[in-house]
C-alpha positions as CSV (number, residue, x, y, z in Angstrom):
1,X,-6.9,-12.3,7.2
2,X,-8.6,-10.2,4.5
3,X,-8.0,-6.8,3.0
4,X,-10.6,-5.4,5.4
5,X,-8.8,-6.9,8.4
6,X,-5.5,-5.6,7.0
7,X,-7.1,-2.1,6.9
8,X,-8.1,-2.3,10.5
9,X,-4.6,-3.5,11.5
10,X,-2.9,-0.6,9.6
11,X,-5.3,1.9,11.1
12,X,-4.7,0.8,14.6
13,X,-1.0,0.6,14.2
14,X,-0.5,4.0,12.5
15,X,-3.1,6.0,14.5
16,X,-0.6,7.1,17.2
17,X,1.6,8.8,14.6
18,X,-1.0,11.3,13.1
19,X,-4.2,11.5,11.1
20,X,-5.6,8.7,8.9
21,X,-8.6,8.6,6.7
22,X,-9.9,5.3,5.3
23,X,-11.4,5.6,1.9
24,X,-14.0,2.8,1.4
25,X,-16.3,4.3,-1.3
26,X,-15.6,3.9,-5.0
27,X,-18.1,6.8,-5.5
28,X,-15.7,9.2,-3.8
29,X,-12.9,9.0,-6.4
30,X,-12.4,6.0,-8.7
31,X,-9.0,4.4,-8.1
32,X,-8.3,6.4,-4.9
33,X,-6.1,4.3,-2.4
34,X,-7.6,2.8,0.7
35,X,-5.8,5.0,3.2
36,X,-4.8,8.7,3.3
37,X,-2.3,9.7,6.0
38,X,-0.8,12.9,7.4
39,X,2.1,12.7,9.8
40,X,4.2,15.7,10.8
41,X,2.8,17.7,7.9
42,X,3.7,15.0,5.3
43,X,0.7,13.6,3.4
44,X,0.4,10.5,1.3
45,X,-1.7,7.5,0.3
46,X,-1.5,3.8,0.9
47,X,-3.1,1.2,-1.3
48,X,-3.6,-2.1,0.6
49,X,-3.5,-5.4,-1.1
50,X,-4.0,-9.0,0.1
51,X,-2.5,-11.9,-1.7
52,X,-4.9,-14.6,-3.0
53,X,-3.5,-17.9,-4.3
54,X,-6.0,-17.8,-7.1
55,X,-5.6,-14.1,-8.1
56,X,-2.2,-13.1,-6.8
57,X,-1.9,-9.4,-6.3
58,X,-4.1,-7.2,-8.5
59,X,-4.3,-3.5,-9.3
60,X,-7.4,-2.5,-11.1
61,X,-7.0,-0.2,-14.2
62,X,-8.5,2.7,-12.4
63,X,-6.1,2.3,-9.5
64,X,-3.1,2.2,-12.0
65,X,-4.4,5.4,-13.6
66,X,-4.8,7.2,-10.3
67,X,-1.4,6.1,-9.0
68,X,0.3,7.1,-12.3
69,X,-1.4,10.6,-12.2
70,X,-0.4,11.1,-8.6
71,X,3.2,10.1,-9.3
72,X,3.3,12.6,-12.2
73,X,2.1,15.3,-9.8
74,X,5.0,14.4,-7.4
75,X,2.5,12.9,-4.9
76,X,3.5,10.1,-2.5
77,X,1.8,6.7,-3.0
78,X,2.7,3.4,-1.3
79,X,1.5,-0.1,-1.8
80,X,1.3,-2.1,1.4
81,X,0.5,-5.7,0.8
82,X,0.2,-9.0,2.7
83,X,0.9,-12.6,1.7
84,X,-0.2,-15.2,4.2
85,X,1.8,-18.3,3.1
86,X,4.1,-20.0,5.7
87,X,3.3,-17.1,8.1
88,X,2.4,-13.5,7.5
89,X,4.6,-11.5,5.2
90,X,4.1,-7.7,4.8
91,X,5.7,-5.7,2.0
92,X,5.9,-2.0,1.3
93,X,6.6,-0.3,-2.1
94,X,7.1,3.5,-2.5
95,X,5.6,3.9,-5.9
96,X,7.4,5.5,-8.8
97,X,7.0,5.1,-12.5
98,X,9.3,2.0,-12.7
99,X,7.7,0.1,-9.8
100,X,4.2,1.0,-11.1
101,X,5.1,-0.4,-14.5
102,X,6.5,-3.6,-12.9
103,X,3.5,-4.4,-10.6
104,X,0.8,-3.3,-13.1
105,X,2.0,-6.0,-15.6
106,X,1.8,-9.0,-13.3
107,X,-0.1,-10.5,-10.4
108,X,2.8,-12.8,-9.4
109,X,3.8,-12.5,-5.8
110,X,7.6,-12.8,-6.4
111,X,7.5,-10.0,-8.9
112,X,5.5,-7.6,-6.6
113,X,7.6,-8.5,-3.6
114,X,10.9,-7.9,-5.5
115,X,9.8,-4.2,-5.9
116,X,9.4,-3.7,-2.1
117,X,11.7,-1.5,-0.1
118,X,11.0,-3.2,3.2
119,X,9.5,-6.5,4.4
120,X,8.2,-7.6,7.8
121,X,7.6,-11.1,8.8
122,X,4.9,-11.9,11.4
123,X,3.9,-8.3,12.2
124,X,4.7,-4.8,11.0
125,X,7.1,-2.6,12.9
126,X,4.9,0.5,12.8
127,X,7.6,2.9,13.9
128,X,9.7,1.8,11.0
129,X,6.7,2.0,8.7
130,X,6.0,5.6,9.8
131,X,9.6,6.5,9.1
132,X,9.3,5.2,5.6
133,X,6.1,7.1,5.0
134,X,7.5,10.4,6.1
135,X,11.0,10.1,4.7
136,X,11.2,12.5,1.8
């Protein structure tokens, strides 16, 4: 799987719950997350990441800045990431200042995964994911 395939999987799984927009252009807004959602009047953003054995998980500086500014404005930002090692393992972090500080300092899988509020093995339970996304 790749980040592109992960994006398609997320889009297909969440589409029944509301409106999704995939942001694929860096020209639109530097650092803007991959996916914007609106379910039951609740809007937020999801940055997707795919684990690479060589690179680990990586947030670019412009992504860190965008997420930090959105958190300061009380916006909702999530990281949804996948590690394919001994099966598929999906993780979700609802970003806040502490989790952003933790993941922006490292690319190590264990440290990112320790920040997650939920994990799915094999496949994502999209009803559970939607509940996390709209729970205020």
